[in-house]
N, C-alpha and C positions, 0 to 999 in steps of 0.2 A: 263951375269952380275948379281951379287947377288942383290936381292931386298928384303928388309924387308917386312913382311906381313903388311897389312894395319892396323890391330889391334895393332901391335907392335909400329908402327909410332904414333898412337893415344896415347898409354901409355907413350911413351917417351915425346911427346908434353905436356901431362898433368903433368908429373913429372917435366919437365922443367919450366912450368908455375908456379907451386907452389914453386920451388926453387927461381925463379925471384921474386915472391910475398914476400917470406921470406927475400930475400936480400934487397928489397926495403924498407921493414918495420923494418928491424933490423940493428942497428948500432954496435951491439956487446955486450952491457951490458945485465944483466939478465932481466931487465924490458922489453927491446926492443925484446929480444928473445922470451919472452912469448907473447908479443903483436903480433909479426910476426906469431907465432904459432896459436894464436886465430883468426887472420885475415884469415889465410889459411883455418882453419876449418870452418869459417863462409862462405867463398866463396864456399867451397865444399858442405856445407849443402844447400845453396841457389840453387846451380846447381842441386843437387840430388833431392830436392823437386820440384823446378820449372820445370825443364826439365822432371823429372820423372812423374809429374802429366800430362804433355802433352802426354808423351808416353803411360800412362795408358788410357787416353781418346782415343787416336788413336787405341789402341788395346783392348778396353773395351769389344768387342764382344767375345774375347777368354780368358778373365781374369779368369773365373771359369770353363772353359771347355777345353781350349787349351793353357794353360800357358807354356807348354813345346814344343810349336811349334818352328820351326827353327829360330835361331837368324838372319839368312840371310834375312828373310822377315821383320825384325824389325831393320832397320839401326839406329834409335834413341836409341834403347836398347843397341846395340853394342857400340855406342858412350858413353853412361852412364857407361857401364861396364869398358871400357878402361879408361875413365876419373877417375872413382873411384879407379881403380887399381893404376893409376899414383899418386893419392893423398895418398893412403895407403903406397906405397913404399916411398914417401917423408916422411910420418909421422912415419915410422918405426924407423928412427933415434931418434926421441923424445921418442918413446916407449922403446928403448933399452938404453937410457941414463938417462932420468929423469922422464919418464911418463910410468912406467911399467904396470900400471893398464889397459892401452888400448891394450896391446899386445894380450890377448885372443880374443878380438873383431877383431883386425886387422888380426890375423892369420886365424881365421875362415872365415873372409870375403875374404881374398886373396885366400884361398883354394876354396871357392865357385865360385869366379869369374873365376879363372883359369880353373876349371872344366867346367863351362858353356862355356867358349871360346873354350876349347878343344873339347867338345862334340857338340858345336854349337847349344845348346838347353838350355831352362830354364832361359834365361837372364831376362825375365820379372819378374820372382820370385825375383831375386836380386834387381831389380829396385823398386819393392813394399816394400821389406825389407828396402831398403835405405830410401824411403819416410817416413816410419813409425819411424825408429830410428832417422833420422835427424830432423823430426818434434819435437821429444822429446828434442833434443839439442836446437832448436829454442825456444821452450817453456821455457827452463831453462834460456835463455838469459833475459827473462822478470824478473825472480827473481833476477838475478845478477845485473840488473839495479836498482831495488828498495831496495834490501837487507832487505826485510821484512819477518818475520816469517809467517805472514798472507798470503802474496803473495806466499811464498814458498809452503804453504799448498795447496793453490788453484792450483798452477802450478803442484804440485805432483798428484793431482786428474786427471788432463789431461794427465800427464806423465804416470800414472798407467793405464788409459784407453787405451792409445796407446799400452801398453804392452799386454793388453787383446785383442786388435785388432790384434796384432802380433800373438797371440796364435790362434785366429780364422782363420787368413790368413794361418798360417802354417798348420792347419788342412786341409784346402782346398788344399794346395800344396801337402801334403803327400797323400791325397786321390787321386788326379789326377795322381801323380807320380806312386804310387803302383798299380793303376788300369789301367795303360796304357801299353799294351803288346808290344808297339813299343819302349819303353824305356829299354835300356840294364840294366841287374842286377847291373852292376858296377855303373852306373849313379844313379840308385835307392838308392843304399847304400850311395853314396856320398851325395845325396840330403837329406836323413834322417839325416845323421851325421851333415851336414852343417846347416840345418834348425833348428835342435834341439840345436845345438851349439849357434846359434844366439839368440834363445829364452832364453837359460840359461844365457848367457852374459847379455842380456837385463834385466832380472829379478835380476841379481846380482847388476847391476847399480841401479835399483829401490830400492833394499834393502839398499844399501849404502846411498842413498838419504833419505830414511825413517829414518834410524838411525841418520843421520846428522840433520834431521828436529826435531826429538825428543830432541836431545841435544841442538839444537838452541832454541827450545821452552823453555828449562830450563835455558837458558843463559849460556850454557857450551860449546858452539861450535862457529864456524865461517864458512863462506861460503866455499864450496868446491873449488871455483875458487880463489886461493890465489894469492896475488901480490908478494909473496916471490920469491927469486932467484930460477931458475930451479934446481940448485944444492941442494937446500933445498927440502923439501917434497911438491912440487907444485902439486896441484890437479886441472886439467883443467876441464872445463865444460864437463860433461859426457853425451853421447847420449844414 
């Protein structure tokens, strides 16, 4: 009898959960569509950060020496990988229809997660990446609550600091990856491409926010999170 791999079941369950969240929060008009999208993104961010921190604490002894240990010894990491993949697959619809700016991030993330699941290694790298980037999203929620240029500036300082933390973390990841003779050359190449891709996308988002902040400070702009119809140029909170 054919049986789906455990990871595939987790991905399908995660995808289904976000579809249900979307349907429960959306009645069909543009405002509800965006509300459903934002609710799904918030749930994903809270899971990525909350469960991710627990996973890092449990695996703290290998964070800077054995981050490419087998995923099989880190079940919580596997859960987070499959959960994130389910959300990314759900979110691809929005990226392909009215939110194209997220596509580079999503494609790089999907590429990295699939590689980690295929090689059964390096899942902890993606978990930490997710904590850092989703913390940026949660910081931005503070600004979108107050809609203040001053608050935006303060939030961007923390947002930028997280980007610098991502660079430092990526340096550690690449050092461990390239210095480990047990890691296949193909996985090393994939790791370099995926990690550099995440850093580039992260700084692209930072650049967009800095430009928007300068315009907002001059009174010539509006928040990146628009309440316009998705068919218009809606810009969702960027992580």
